[in-house]
SERO-330404 format. One line per 8 residues: for each residue x, y, z of C-alpha. Coordinates in pm, 1 decimal, decimal comma. Layout:
BEGIN
X:Y:Z ~ ...
// end
This chain:
BEGIN
786,1:91,1:1422,6 ~ 515,2:225,9:1141,3 ~ 568,1:503,6:901,8 ~ 297,9:759,6:854,2 ~ 258,3:1045,1:638,8 ~ 22,5:1330,1:746,3 ~ -77,8:1584,5:528,4 ~ -411,1:1802,3:438,3
-595,6:1646,2:151,9 ~ -815,4:1937,7:19,4 ~ -886,1:1858,7:-376,3 ~ -1053,8:2176,9:-518,5 ~ -1407,2:2171,3:-499,5 ~ -1434,6:1836,4:-372,3 ~ -1554,7:1871,2:-23,0 ~ -1289,2:1628,3:125,6
-1095,9:1841,4:377,5 ~ -949,0:1615,7:621,4 ~ -703,7:1819,4:840,1 ~ -417,0:1642,9:1019,7 ~ -539,0:1292,8:878,3 ~ -258,2:1026,6:925,4 ~ -206,8:758,3:655,7 ~ -7,9:454,1:637,2
213,1:449,1:334,5 ~ -26,6:187,4:168,5 ~ -351,8:418,1:249,7 ~ -156,4:707,1:134,9 ~ -79,8:568,8:-178,0 ~ -419,6:455,2:-236,9 ~ -571,6:789,2:-208,0 ~ -295,9:922,6:-435,8
-394,6:678,5:-685,4 ~ -772,4:764,0:-642,0 ~ -704,4:1117,3:-688,9 ~ -525,3:1087,6:-1018,8 ~ -791,8:861,3:-1148,5 ~ -1054,2:1114,9:-1044,7 ~ -846,0:1390,0:-1194,1 ~ -795,6:1183,6:-1539,9
-1182,5:1175,4:-1565,0 ~ -1161,8:788,4:-1526,3 ~ -1319,1:754,7:-1203,1 ~ -1666,2:594,2:-1377,0 ~ -1460,7:334,8:-1571,0 ~ -1283,2:248,4:-1307,5 ~ -1560,6:225,0:-1011,1 ~ -1729,6:-19,5:-1280,1
-1433,2:-195,6:-1293,9 ~ -1387,7:-218,0:-905,8 ~ -1737,6:-314,9:-875,8 ~ -1713,5:-603,5:-1122,7 ~ -1386,5:-687,4:-924,2 ~ -1547,0:-728,5:-582,2 ~ -1842,0:-891,3:-730,4 ~ -1606,7:-1180,6:-846,8
-1390,2:-1170,0:-544,0 ~ -1715,3:-1194,2:-268,3 ~ -1932,3:-1410,5:-513,5 ~ -1826,9:-1578,1:-782,5 ~ -1499,4:-1677,3:-694,6 ~ -1664,3:-1894,9:-399,6 ~ -1807,0:-2166,8:-656,3 ~ -1597,0:-2399,7:-880,4
-1708,1:-2304,4:-1246,3 ~ -1991,7:-2075,0:-1124,2 ~ -2199,6:-2393,0:-1005,3 ~ -2404,9:-2320,3:-674,6 ~ -2378,5:-2609,6:-418,7 ~ -2719,8:-2799,9:-409,8 ~ -2894,7:-2777,3:-61,4 ~ -2870,8:-3078,2:174,9
// end
């Protein structure tokens, strides 16, 4: 049986009102981390880091030594 957390998420002035949302533990933890990053004023720096890591994961990591294969 999976665990769920149900809560109302309404940060002041954020317009993110999700009444009755149900989150799994992993999703709830991710939302709380993002809210903390935003509250600390670190969101822009975090987002730049996140985008760079996603680019690495999706694109660069597919090719050894960043070398693109030659077409056949």
